ChimeraX commands (.cxc) that place a marker at each C-alpha (Angstrom):
marker #1 position 147.58,131.19,-101.81 radius 0.5
marker #1 position 147.55,131.42,-98.07 radius 0.5
marker #1 position 144.40,132.77,-96.51 radius 0.5
marker #1 position 145.99,135.87,-94.81 radius 0.5
marker #1 position 147.62,136.91,-98.09 radius 0.5
marker #1 position 144.33,136.45,-99.92 radius 0.5
marker #1 position 142.51,138.62,-97.38 radius 0.5
marker #1 position 145.14,141.35,-97.66 radius 0.5
marker #1 position 144.82,141.41,-101.45 radius 0.5
marker #1 position 141.03,141.64,-101.20 radius 0.5
marker #1 position 141.28,144.55,-98.74 radius 0.5
marker #1 position 143.80,146.35,-100.96 radius 0.5
marker #1 position 141.55,145.85,-103.99 radius 0.5
marker #1 position 138.55,147.27,-102.15 radius 0.5
marker #1 position 140.58,150.26,-100.97 radius 0.5
marker #1 position 141.74,150.91,-104.53 radius 0.5
marker #1 position 138.19,150.74,-105.88 radius 0.5
marker #1 position 136.97,153.01,-103.08 radius 0.5
marker #1 position 139.68,155.55,-103.77 radius 0.5
marker #1 position 138.90,155.61,-107.51 radius 0.5
marker #1 position 135.20,156.12,-106.75 radius 0.5
marker #1 position 136.00,158.90,-104.27 radius 0.5
marker #1 position 138.10,160.70,-106.90 radius 0.5
marker #1 position 135.55,160.24,-109.68 radius 0.5
marker #1 position 134.21,163.78,-109.22 radius 0.5
marker #1 position 137.46,165.12,-110.71 radius 0.5
marker #1 position 136.40,163.77,-114.11 radius 0.5
marker #1 position 133.13,165.73,-113.96 radius 0.5
marker #1 position 134.17,169.18,-112.78 radius 0.5
marker #1 position 132.22,171.20,-115.36 radius 0.5
marker #1 position 128.46,171.38,-115.78 radius 0.5
marker #1 position 126.06,173.28,-118.02 radius 0.5
marker #1 position 122.36,173.46,-117.38 radius 0.5
marker #1 position 119.12,175.38,-117.31 radius 0.5
marker #1 position 115.81,175.52,-115.55 radius 0.5
marker #1 position 112.45,177.13,-115.00 radius 0.5
marker #1 position 110.29,177.87,-111.97 radius 0.5
marker #1 position 107.95,180.25,-110.14 radius 0.5
marker #1 position 109.09,183.68,-108.96 radius 0.5
marker #1 position 107.71,185.88,-106.19 radius 0.5
marker #1 position 108.09,189.51,-105.06 radius 0.5
marker #1 position 108.20,190.60,-101.43 radius 0.5
marker #1 position 107.88,194.37,-101.69 radius 0.5
marker #1 position 105.50,197.20,-100.82 radius 0.5
marker #1 position 102.63,196.22,-103.14 radius 0.5
marker #1 position 100.15,193.43,-102.51 radius 0.5
marker #1 position 100.53,191.05,-99.58 radius 0.5
marker #1 position 98.42,189.36,-96.96 radius 0.5
marker #1 position 95.42,190.27,-94.87 radius 0.5
marker #1 position 97.23,192.43,-92.34 radius 0.5
marker #1 position 99.44,195.49,-92.61 radius 0.5
marker #1 position 102.85,194.82,-94.14 radius 0.5
marker #1 position 104.29,192.03,-92.02 radius 0.5
marker #1 position 107.35,191.23,-94.07 radius 0.5
marker #1 position 108.69,188.17,-95.81 radius 0.5
marker #1 position 106.62,184.97,-96.18 radius 0.5
marker #1 position 103.65,186.25,-94.17 radius 0.5
marker #1 position 103.25,188.97,-96.81 radius 0.5
marker #1 position 103.32,186.52,-99.72 radius 0.5
marker #1 position 100.35,186.06,-102.05 radius 0.5
marker #1 position 100.37,183.06,-104.37 radius 0.5
marker #1 position 97.90,184.75,-106.72 radius 0.5
marker #1 position 100.83,186.93,-107.82 radius 0.5
marker #1 position 103.00,183.98,-108.90 radius 0.5
marker #1 position 104.98,184.49,-112.10 radius 0.5
marker #1 position 107.85,182.54,-113.67 radius 0.5
marker #1 position 111.54,182.74,-114.45 radius 0.5
marker #1 position 114.02,180.91,-116.65 radius 0.5
marker #1 position 117.75,180.43,-116.09 radius 0.5
marker #1 position 120.95,179.02,-117.55 radius 0.5
marker #1 position 124.06,178.18,-115.56 radius 0.5
marker #1 position 127.66,177.01,-115.64 radius 0.5
marker #1 position 128.94,175.15,-112.59 radius 0.5
marker #1 position 132.53,174.25,-111.74 radius 0.5
marker #1 position 133.52,171.84,-108.97 radius 0.5
marker #1 position 136.75,172.62,-107.15 radius 0.5
marker #1 position 136.08,170.06,-104.40 radius 0.5
marker #1 position 133.74,167.08,-104.11 radius 0.5
marker #1 position 131.60,169.12,-101.69 radius 0.5
marker #1 position 132.07,172.60,-103.15 radius 0.5
marker #1 position 131.40,174.34,-106.45 radius 0.5
marker #1 position 131.03,177.78,-107.99 radius 0.5
marker #1 position 128.14,178.69,-110.29 radius 0.5
marker #1 position 127.64,181.51,-112.79 radius 0.5
marker #1 position 123.94,182.03,-113.54 radius 0.5
marker #1 position 121.95,184.20,-115.93 radius 0.5
marker #1 position 118.23,184.49,-115.21 radius 0.5
marker #1 position 115.22,186.31,-116.60 radius 0.5
marker #1 position 112.11,186.53,-114.43 radius 0.5
marker #1 position 108.86,188.39,-114.03 radius 0.5
marker #1 position 107.71,189.35,-110.56 radius 0.5
marker #1 position 104.21,190.61,-109.93 radius 0.5
marker #1 position 102.21,192.24,-107.15 radius 0.5
marker #1 position 98.69,193.67,-106.84 radius 0.5
marker #1 position 96.97,195.41,-103.95 radius 0.5
marker #1 position 93.68,193.78,-104.90 radius 0.5
marker #1 position 95.02,190.48,-103.54 radius 0.5
marker #1 position 95.30,191.97,-100.06 radius 0.5
marker #1 position 92.39,192.03,-97.61 radius 0.5
marker #1 position 93.86,195.07,-95.86 radius 0.5
marker #1 position 91.74,198.18,-96.59 radius 0.5
marker #1 position 94.62,200.65,-96.98 radius 0.5
marker #1 position 96.28,198.52,-99.63 radius 0.5
marker #1 position 93.04,197.90,-101.48 radius 0.5
marker #1 position 92.46,201.65,-101.60 radius 0.5
marker #1 position 95.99,202.17,-102.99 radius 0.5
marker #1 position 95.07,199.82,-105.84 radius 0.5
marker #1 position 98.51,199.33,-107.42 radius 0.5
marker #1 position 99.15,196.54,-109.92 radius 0.5
marker #1 position 102.81,196.10,-110.84 radius 0.5
marker #1 position 104.68,193.69,-113.09 radius 0.5
marker #1 position 108.48,193.89,-113.06 radius 0.5
marker #1 position 110.79,192.44,-115.70 radius 0.5
marker #1 position 114.11,191.42,-114.21 radius 0.5
marker #1 position 117.46,190.17,-115.55 radius 0.5
marker #1 position 119.95,188.76,-113.05 radius 0.5
marker #1 position 123.60,187.77,-113.38 radius 0.5
marker #1 position 125.22,186.22,-110.34 radius 0.5
marker #1 position 128.08,184.14,-108.98 radius 0.5
marker #1 position 127.18,181.62,-106.29 radius 0.5
marker #1 position 129.10,179.30,-103.99 radius 0.5
marker #1 position 127.51,175.93,-103.33 radius 0.5
marker #1 position 128.33,173.55,-100.48 radius 0.5
marker #1 position 127.01,169.99,-100.48 radius 0.5
marker #1 position 126.01,168.86,-97.00 radius 0.5
marker #1 position 125.22,165.49,-98.53 radius 0.5
marker #1 position 127.73,164.92,-101.33 radius 0.5
marker #1 position 126.65,164.68,-104.93 radius 0.5
marker #1 position 126.87,161.19,-106.40 radius 0.5
marker #1 position 129.20,160.74,-109.36 radius 0.5
marker #1 position 128.63,157.00,-109.89 radius 0.5
marker #1 position 130.74,153.95,-109.11 radius 0.5
marker #1 position 133.83,152.72,-110.90 radius 0.5
marker #1 position 132.49,149.17,-111.10 radius 0.5
marker #1 position 128.94,148.56,-112.25 radius 0.5
marker #1 position 128.13,146.34,-109.31 radius 0.5
marker #1 position 124.57,145.09,-109.19 radius 0.5
marker #1 position 122.42,146.92,-106.67 radius 0.5
marker #1 position 124.84,149.79,-106.02 radius 0.5
marker #1 position 123.03,153.13,-106.13 radius 0.5
marker #1 position 119.72,151.49,-107.00 radius 0.5
marker #1 position 117.72,153.25,-104.30 radius 0.5
marker #1 position 116.25,156.72,-104.81 radius 0.5
marker #1 position 117.58,158.15,-101.56 radius 0.5
marker #1 position 121.07,156.97,-102.39 radius 0.5
marker #1 position 121.17,159.34,-105.39 radius 0.5
marker #1 position 120.00,162.49,-103.58 radius 0.5
marker #1 position 122.35,165.25,-102.46 radius 0.5
marker #1 position 121.58,168.35,-100.38 radius 0.5
marker #1 position 123.29,171.73,-100.75 radius 0.5
marker #1 position 123.30,175.32,-99.55 radius 0.5
marker #1 position 123.97,178.38,-101.73 radius 0.5
marker #1 position 125.34,181.87,-101.09 radius 0.5
marker #1 position 126.50,184.45,-103.61 radius 0.5
marker #1 position 126.44,187.93,-105.05 radius 0.5
marker #1 position 124.63,189.20,-108.12 radius 0.5
marker #1 position 123.62,192.21,-110.16 radius 0.5
marker #1 position 120.17,192.90,-111.57 radius 0.5
marker #1 position 118.49,195.17,-114.08 radius 0.5
marker #1 position 114.79,195.62,-113.38 radius 0.5
marker #1 position 111.96,197.47,-115.11 radius 0.5
marker #1 position 108.75,197.89,-113.10 radius 0.5
marker #1 position 105.58,198.46,-115.14 radius 0.5
marker #1 position 102.14,199.54,-113.92 radius 0.5
marker #1 position 98.68,198.56,-115.14 radius 0.5
marker #1 position 96.57,201.39,-116.58 radius 0.5
marker #1 position 92.79,201.49,-117.02 radius 0.5
marker #1 position 93.33,200.56,-120.68 radius 0.5
marker #1 position 94.72,197.20,-119.54 radius 0.5
marker #1 position 98.24,197.93,-120.75 radius 0.5
marker #1 position 101.38,197.96,-118.61 radius 0.5
marker #1 position 103.61,201.05,-118.82 radius 0.5
marker #1 position 107.21,201.49,-117.56 radius 0.5
marker #1 position 106.96,203.38,-114.26 radius 0.5
marker #1 position 110.43,204.77,-113.61 radius 0.5
marker #1 position 110.29,207.36,-116.45 radius 0.5
marker #1 position 106.91,208.61,-115.16 radius 0.5
marker #1 position 108.18,209.81,-111.77 radius 0.5
marker #1 position 105.25,208.41,-109.80 radius 0.5
marker #1 position 106.61,209.72,-106.48 radius 0.5
marker #1 position 107.54,213.11,-107.91 radius 0.5
marker #1 position 111.00,212.07,-109.07 radius 0.5
marker #1 position 112.54,214.87,-111.11 radius 0.5
marker #1 position 109.88,217.42,-110.09 radius 0.5
marker #1 position 110.37,220.42,-107.76 radius 0.5
marker #1 position 110.94,219.19,-104.21 radius 0.5
marker #1 position 110.86,215.57,-105.34 radius 0.5
marker #1 position 113.64,212.98,-105.20 radius 0.5
marker #1 position 115.96,212.02,-108.03 radius 0.5
marker #1 position 114.87,209.19,-110.28 radius 0.5
marker #1 position 115.91,205.82,-108.92 radius 0.5
marker #1 position 118.33,203.52,-110.68 radius 0.5
marker #1 position 116.94,200.39,-112.27 radius 0.5
marker #1 position 119.95,198.33,-111.20 radius 0.5
marker #1 position 120.96,196.84,-107.88 radius 0.5
marker #1 position 123.32,194.42,-106.22 radius 0.5
marker #1 position 121.64,191.34,-104.78 radius 0.5
marker #1 position 122.66,188.70,-102.24 radius 0.5
marker #1 position 121.22,185.29,-103.19 radius 0.5
marker #1 position 120.96,182.69,-100.43 radius 0.5
marker #1 position 119.18,179.37,-100.49 radius 0.5
marker #1 position 119.21,175.58,-100.47 radius 0.5
marker #1 position 118.32,172.71,-102.74 radius 0.5
marker #1 position 118.08,169.02,-103.52 radius 0.5
marker #1 position 119.73,167.23,-106.42 radius 0.5
marker #1 position 118.98,163.81,-107.86 radius 0.5
marker #1 position 121.76,162.16,-109.89 radius 0.5
marker #1 position 120.40,160.19,-112.84 radius 0.5
marker #1 position 123.88,159.16,-113.98 radius 0.5
marker #1 position 127.37,160.66,-113.60 radius 0.5
marker #1 position 126.65,163.18,-116.36 radius 0.5
marker #1 position 122.97,163.98,-115.91 radius 0.5
marker #1 position 121.09,165.35,-112.90 radius 0.5
marker #1 position 117.94,167.22,-111.92 radius 0.5
marker #1 position 117.65,169.72,-109.06 radius 0.5
marker #1 position 115.11,171.80,-107.18 radius 0.5
marker #1 position 116.22,174.83,-105.21 radius 0.5
marker #1 position 114.78,177.79,-103.35 radius 0.5
marker #1 position 116.85,180.97,-103.58 radius 0.5
marker #1 position 115.93,184.25,-101.86 radius 0.5
marker #1 position 117.49,187.53,-103.01 radius 0.5
marker #1 position 118.09,190.43,-100.69 radius 0.5
marker #1 position 118.25,193.58,-102.85 radius 0.5
marker #1 position 119.58,197.06,-102.16 radius 0.5
marker #1 position 116.64,198.91,-103.69 radius 0.5
marker #1 position 113.11,199.65,-102.54 radius 0.5
marker #1 position 111.82,200.19,-106.07 radius 0.5
marker #1 position 111.31,196.73,-107.55 radius 0.5
marker #1 position 107.62,197.64,-107.47 radius 0.5
marker #1 position 108.13,201.43,-107.96 radius 0.5
marker #1 position 106.65,202.11,-104.49 radius 0.5
marker #1 position 108.74,203.39,-101.59 radius 0.5
marker #1 position 107.97,206.71,-99.89 radius 0.5
marker #1 position 105.03,209.18,-99.94 radius 0.5
marker #1 position 102.51,210.57,-102.42 radius 0.5
marker #1 position 103.48,213.63,-104.43 radius 0.5
marker #1 position 101.00,216.22,-105.70 radius 0.5
marker #1 position 99.15,214.16,-108.31 radius 0.5
marker #1 position 98.00,217.22,-110.26 radius 0.5
marker #1 position 101.64,218.27,-110.66 radius 0.5
marker #1 position 102.63,214.77,-111.83 radius 0.5
marker #1 position 99.85,214.70,-114.41 radius 0.5
marker #1 position 100.67,218.22,-115.60 radius 0.5
marker #1 position 104.36,217.40,-116.04 radius 0.5
marker #1 position 104.25,213.81,-117.27 radius 0.5
marker #1 position 100.76,213.21,-118.63 radius 0.5
marker #1 position 97.51,211.45,-117.75 radius 0.5
marker #1 position 99.03,207.98,-117.66 radius 0.5
marker #1 position 101.63,209.10,-115.12 radius 0.5
marker #1 position 98.93,210.72,-112.99 radius 0.5
marker #1 position 96.80,207.60,-112.92 radius 0.5
marker #1 position 99.66,205.19,-112.22 radius 0.5
marker #1 position 100.95,207.43,-109.42 radius 0.5
marker #1 position 97.57,207.23,-107.68 radius 0.5
marker #1 position 95.04,204.72,-109.06 radius 0.5
marker #1 position 92.86,204.72,-105.92 radius 0.5
marker #1 position 89.19,204.01,-106.76 radius 0.5
marker #1 position 87.94,206.99,-104.74 radius 0.5
marker #1 position 86.60,205.11,-101.73 radius 0.5
marker #1 position 88.95,206.96,-99.39 radius 0.5
marker #1 position 90.40,209.74,-101.57 radius 0.5
marker #1 position 92.13,211.63,-98.74 radius 0.5
marker #1 position 94.26,208.58,-97.90 radius 0.5
marker #1 position 96.36,209.25,-100.99 radius 0.5
marker #1 position 96.79,213.02,-100.63 radius 0.5
marker #1 position 100.20,214.64,-101.02 radius 0.5
marker #1 position 102.51,213.58,-98.17 radius 0.5
marker #1 position 100.52,210.47,-97.21 radius 0.5
marker #1 position 102.39,207.18,-96.94 radius 0.5
marker #1 position 102.70,205.33,-100.23 radius 0.5
marker #1 position 105.26,202.69,-99.25 radius 0.5
marker #1 position 107.81,201.81,-96.59 radius 0.5
marker #1 position 111.29,203.23,-97.34 radius 0.5
marker #1 position 112.79,201.55,-94.26 radius 0.5
marker #1 position 112.62,198.05,-95.76 radius 0.5
marker #1 position 114.26,197.14,-99.06 radius 0.5
marker #1 position 112.66,194.64,-101.40 radius 0.5
marker #1 position 113.21,190.89,-101.64 radius 0.5
marker #1 position 112.29,188.37,-104.31 radius 0.5
marker #1 position 112.75,184.65,-104.58 radius 0.5
marker #1 position 112.52,181.77,-107.02 radius 0.5
marker #1 position 111.95,178.04,-106.86 radius 0.5
marker #1 position 113.87,176.61,-109.80 radius 0.5
marker #1 position 113.68,173.13,-111.30 radius 0.5
marker #1 position 116.85,172.56,-113.29 radius 0.5
marker #1 position 118.58,169.98,-115.45 radius 0.5
marker #1 position 122.38,169.75,-115.43 radius 0.5
marker #1 position 124.76,168.02,-117.83 radius 0.5
marker #1 position 128.41,167.41,-116.91 radius 0.5
marker #1 position 131.32,167.41,-119.31 radius 0.5
marker #1 position 133.60,164.40,-118.99 radius 0.5
marker #1 position 137.31,165.08,-118.61 radius 0.5
marker #1 position 139.54,162.38,-120.09 radius 0.5
marker #1 position 138.59,158.75,-120.47 radius 0.5
marker #1 position 135.57,157.29,-118.73 radius 0.5
marker #1 position 135.91,154.66,-116.00 radius 0.5
marker #1 position 134.12,151.81,-117.75 radius 0.5
marker #1 position 135.30,148.40,-116.46 radius 0.5
marker #1 position 132.42,145.92,-116.31 radius 0.5
marker #1 position 131.95,142.48,-114.82 radius 0.5
marker link #1:1,2 radius 0.2
marker link #1:2,3 radius 0.2
marker link #1:3,4 radius 0.2
marker link #1:4,5 radius 0.2
marker link #1:5,6 radius 0.2
marker link #1:6,7 radius 0.2
marker link #1:7,8 radius 0.2
marker link #1:8,9 radius 0.2
marker link #1:9,10 radius 0.2
marker link #1:10,11 radius 0.2
marker link #1:11,12 radius 0.2
marker link #1:12,13 radius 0.2
marker link #1:13,14 radius 0.2
marker link #1:14,15 radius 0.2
marker link #1:15,16 radius 0.2
marker link #1:16,17 radius 0.2
marker link #1:17,18 radius 0.2
marker link #1:18,19 radius 0.2
marker link #1:19,20 radius 0.2
marker link #1:20,21 radius 0.2
marker link #1:21,22 radius 0.2
marker link #1:22,23 radius 0.2
marker link #1:23,24 radius 0.2
marker link #1:24,25 radius 0.2
marker link #1:25,26 radius 0.2
marker link #1:26,27 radius 0.2
marker link #1:27,28 radius 0.2
marker link #1:28,29 radius 0.2
marker link #1:29,30 radius 0.2
marker link #1:30,31 radius 0.2
marker link #1:31,32 radius 0.2
marker link #1:32,33 radius 0.2
marker link #1:33,34 radius 0.2
marker link #1:34,35 radius 0.2
marker link #1:35,36 radius 0.2
marker link #1:36,37 radius 0.2
marker link #1:37,38 radius 0.2
marker link #1:38,39 radius 0.2
marker link #1:39,40 radius 0.2
marker link #1:40,41 radius 0.2
marker link #1:41,42 radius 0.2
marker link #1:42,43 radius 0.2
marker link #1:43,44 radius 0.2
marker link #1:44,45 radius 0.2
marker link #1:45,46 radius 0.2
marker link #1:46,47 radius 0.2
marker link #1:47,48 radius 0.2
marker link #1:48,49 radius 0.2
marker link #1:49,50 radius 0.2
marker link #1:50,51 radius 0.2
marker link #1:51,52 radius 0.2
marker link #1:52,53 radius 0.2
marker link #1:53,54 radius 0.2
marker link #1:54,55 radius 0.2
marker link #1:55,56 radius 0.2
marker link #1:56,57 radius 0.2
marker link #1:57,58 radius 0.2
marker link #1:58,59 radius 0.2
marker link #1:59,60 radius 0.2
marker link #1:60,61 radius 0.2
marker link #1:61,62 radius 0.2
marker link #1:62,63 radius 0.2
marker link #1:63,64 radius 0.2
marker link #1:64,65 radius 0.2
marker link #1:65,66 radius 0.2
marker link #1:66,67 radius 0.2
marker link #1:67,68 radius 0.2
marker link #1:68,69 radius 0.2
marker link #1:69,70 radius 0.2
marker link #1:70,71 radius 0.2
marker link #1:71,72 radius 0.2
marker link #1:72,73 radius 0.2
marker link #1:73,74 radius 0.2
marker link #1:74,75 radius 0.2
marker link #1:75,76 radius 0.2
marker link #1:76,77 radius 0.2
marker link #1:77,78 radius 0.2
marker link #1:78,79 radius 0.2
marker link #1:79,80 radius 0.2
marker link #1:80,81 radius 0.2
marker link #1:81,82 radius 0.2
marker link #1:82,83 radius 0.2
marker link #1:83,84 radius 0.2
marker link #1:84,85 radius 0.2
marker link #1:85,86 radius 0.2
marker link #1:86,87 radius 0.2
marker link #1:87,88 radius 0.2
marker link #1:88,89 radius 0.2
marker link #1:89,90 radius 0.2
marker link #1:90,91 radius 0.2
marker link #1:91,92 radius 0.2
marker link #1:92,93 radius 0.2
marker link #1:93,94 radius 0.2
marker link #1:94,95 radius 0.2
marker link #1:95,96 radius 0.2
marker link #1:96,97 radius 0.2
marker link #1:97,98 radius 0.2
marker link #1:98,99 radius 0.2
marker link #1:99,100 radius 0.2
marker link #1:100,101 radius 0.2
marker link #1:101,102 radius 0.2
marker link #1:102,103 radius 0.2
marker link #1:103,104 radius 0.2
marker link #1:104,105 radius 0.2
marker link #1:105,106 radius 0.2
marker link #1:106,107 radius 0.2
marker link #1:107,108 radius 0.2
marker link #1:108,109 radius 0.2
marker link #1:109,110 radius 0.2
marker link #1:110,111 radius 0.2
marker link #1:111,112 radius 0.2
marker link #1:112,113 radius 0.2
marker link #1:113,114 radius 0.2
marker link #1:114,115 radius 0.2
marker link #1:115,116 radius 0.2
marker link #1:116,117 radius 0.2
marker link #1:117,118 radius 0.2
marker link #1:118,119 radius 0.2
marker link #1:119,120 radius 0.2
marker link #1:120,121 radius 0.2
marker link #1:121,122 radius 0.2
marker link #1:122,123 radius 0.2
marker link #1:123,124 radius 0.2
marker link #1:124,125 radius 0.2
marker link #1:125,126 radius 0.2
marker link #1:126,127 radius 0.2
marker link #1:127,128 radius 0.2
marker link #1:128,129 radius 0.2
marker link #1:129,130 radius 0.2
marker link #1:130,131 radius 0.2
marker link #1:131,132 radius 0.2
marker link #1:132,133 radius 0.2
marker link #1:133,134 radius 0.2
marker link #1:134,135 radius 0.2
marker link #1:135,136 radius 0.2
marker link #1:136,137 radius 0.2
marker link #1:137,138 radius 0.2
marker link #1:138,139 radius 0.2
marker link #1:139,140 radius 0.2
marker link #1:140,141 radius 0.2
marker link #1:141,142 radius 0.2
marker link #1:142,143 radius 0.2
marker link #1:143,144 radius 0.2
marker link #1:144,145 radius 0.2
marker link #1:145,146 radius 0.2
marker link #1:146,147 radius 0.2
marker link #1:147,148 radius 0.2
marker link #1:148,149 radius 0.2
marker link #1:149,150 radius 0.2
marker link #1:150,151 radius 0.2
marker link #1:151,152 radius 0.2
marker link #1:152,153 radius 0.2
marker link #1:153,154 radius 0.2
marker link #1:154,155 radius 0.2
marker link #1:155,156 radius 0.2
marker link #1:156,157 radius 0.2
marker link #1:157,158 radius 0.2
marker link #1:158,159 radius 0.2
marker link #1:159,160 radius 0.2
marker link #1:160,161 radius 0.2
marker link #1:161,162 radius 0.2
marker link #1:162,163 radius 0.2
marker link #1:163,164 radius 0.2
marker link #1:164,165 radius 0.2
marker link #1:165,166 radius 0.2
marker link #1:166,167 radius 0.2
marker link #1:167,168 radius 0.2
marker link #1:168,169 radius 0.2
marker link #1:169,170 radius 0.2
marker link #1:170,171 radius 0.2
marker link #1:171,172 radius 0.2
marker link #1:172,173 radius 0.2
marker link #1:173,174 radius 0.2
marker link #1:174,175 radius 0.2
marker link #1:175,176 radius 0.2
marker link #1:176,177 radius 0.2
marker link #1:177,178 radius 0.2
marker link #1:178,179 radius 0.2
marker link #1:179,180 radius 0.2
marker link #1:180,181 radius 0.2
marker link #1:181,182 radius 0.2
marker link #1:182,183 radius 0.2
marker link #1:183,184 radius 0.2
marker link #1:184,185 radius 0.2
marker link #1:185,186 radius 0.2
marker link #1:186,187 radius 0.2
marker link #1:187,188 radius 0.2
marker link #1:188,189 radius 0.2
marker link #1:189,190 radius 0.2
marker link #1:190,191 radius 0.2
marker link #1:191,192 radius 0.2
marker link #1:192,193 radius 0.2
marker link #1:193,194 radius 0.2
marker link #1:194,195 radius 0.2
marker link #1:195,196 radius 0.2
marker link #1:196,197 radius 0.2
marker link #1:197,198 radius 0.2
marker link #1:198,199 radius 0.2
marker link #1:199,200 radius 0.2
marker link #1:200,201 radius 0.2
marker link #1:201,202 radius 0.2
marker link #1:202,203 radius 0.2
marker link #1:203,204 radius 0.2
marker link #1:204,205 radius 0.2
marker link #1:205,206 radius 0.2
marker link #1:206,207 radius 0.2
marker link #1:207,208 radius 0.2
marker link #1:208,209 radius 0.2
marker link #1:209,210 radius 0.2
marker link #1:210,211 radius 0.2
marker link #1:211,212 radius 0.2
marker link #1:212,213 radius 0.2
marker link #1:213,214 radius 0.2
marker link #1:214,215 radius 0.2
marker link #1:215,216 radius 0.2
marker link #1:216,217 radius 0.2
marker link #1:217,218 radius 0.2
marker link #1:218,219 radius 0.2
marker link #1:219,220 radius 0.2
marker link #1:220,221 radius 0.2
marker link #1:221,222 radius 0.2
marker link #1:222,223 radius 0.2
marker link #1:223,224 radius 0.2
marker link #1:224,225 radius 0.2
marker link #1:225,226 radius 0.2
marker link #1:226,227 radius 0.2
marker link #1:227,228 radius 0.2
marker link #1:228,229 radius 0.2
marker link #1:229,230 radius 0.2
marker link #1:230,231 radius 0.2
marker link #1:231,232 radius 0.2
marker link #1:232,233 radius 0.2
marker link #1:233,234 radius 0.2
marker link #1:234,235 radius 0.2
marker link #1:235,236 radius 0.2
marker link #1:236,237 radius 0.2
marker link #1:237,238 radius 0.2
marker link #1:238,239 radius 0.2
marker link #1:239,240 radius 0.2
marker link #1:240,241 radius 0.2
marker link #1:241,242 radius 0.2
marker link #1:242,243 radius 0.2
marker link #1:243,244 radius 0.2
marker link #1:244,245 radius 0.2
marker link #1:245,246 radius 0.2
marker link #1:246,247 radius 0.2
marker link #1:247,248 radius 0.2
marker link #1:248,249 radius 0.2
marker link #1:249,250 radius 0.2
marker link #1:250,251 radius 0.2
marker link #1:251,252 radius 0.2
marker link #1:252,253 radius 0.2
marker link #1:253,254 radius 0.2
marker link #1:254,255 radius 0.2
marker link #1:255,256 radius 0.2
marker link #1:256,257 radius 0.2
marker link #1:257,258 radius 0.2
marker link #1:258,259 radius 0.2
marker link #1:259,260 radius 0.2
marker link #1:260,261 radius 0.2
marker link #1:261,262 radius 0.2
marker link #1:262,263 radius 0.2
marker link #1:263,264 radius 0.2
marker link #1:264,265 radius 0.2
marker link #1:265,266 radius 0.2
marker link #1:266,267 radius 0.2
marker link #1:267,268 radius 0.2
marker link #1:268,269 radius 0.2
marker link #1:269,270 radius 0.2
marker link #1:270,271 radius 0.2
marker link #1:271,272 radius 0.2
marker link #1:272,273 radius 0.2
marker link #1:273,274 radius 0.2
marker link #1:274,275 radius 0.2
marker link #1:275,276 radius 0.2
marker link #1:276,277 radius 0.2
marker link #1:277,278 radius 0.2
marker link #1:278,279 radius 0.2
marker link #1:279,280 radius 0.2
marker link #1:280,281 radius 0.2
marker link #1:281,282 radius 0.2
marker link #1:282,283 radius 0.2
marker link #1:283,284 radius 0.2
marker link #1:284,285 radius 0.2
marker link #1:285,286 radius 0.2
marker link #1:286,287 radius 0.2
marker link #1:287,288 radius 0.2
marker link #1:288,289 radius 0.2
marker link #1:289,290 radius 0.2
marker link #1:290,291 radius 0.2
marker link #1:291,292 radius 0.2
marker link #1:292,293 radius 0.2
marker link #1:293,294 radius 0.2
marker link #1:294,295 radius 0.2
marker link #1:295,296 radius 0.2
marker link #1:296,297 radius 0.2
marker link #1:297,298 radius 0.2
marker link #1:298,299 radius 0.2
marker link #1:299,300 radius 0.2
view
């Protein structure tokens, strides 16, 4: 065989192998998986040392709780996929964690149970690895070579149930108790325990093999409610709340320890209605891909 012809055949062979590797993602379009990780509330309760400053500066790691999720992911391009996710999480906040006097005097402790269903679009800035057609020695043997980076944006729907801690140590559902005078004369209507959410975030994925991977992502949810922690506007007449809804409702509406009792009088600020709540999770997940058709398994 003449040398030029030999070189051409080698180049064509390499191009064919490269093309098969580039199209390999089409055999692994579907993925099922699940994960677990910490969850955090950014609302009206708890926070840092200063007055409500918003977002990360208002975060307190002592209030960390956890969530669990399951997902189905479908790839419609080697860099793009859609994900349906179902998640359960607890989010928690307590004014005792804050060093700010007004919050400490408020003395709220809230634990919210939350179920989320969402659809998310994922774009891989660094493409996910789906393995090589030929098991060539040394290919993909380095850790960094198996890492992909992605961004996420979507829309979701949540059901949430905020509960408050009573002196007896038990947590009671807060929405039925009307802690801001909901349902009472001159008070607002009771808030809905559902909301749309906008999840946005980013993550890293490590491909163990074409079917199996592990990921870590940070996803922040912008909600359209200010009641994830049951706190939003101003104090209602606490005597009227207790008379209408009982002692537990009265205490949970205003559990101040009595250091500055006038700070929680009727009409005083209880929360900030101008800023809706956020929450976020850091999930560590495992994904398993379904193989479509026959596997590429030539070996040398």
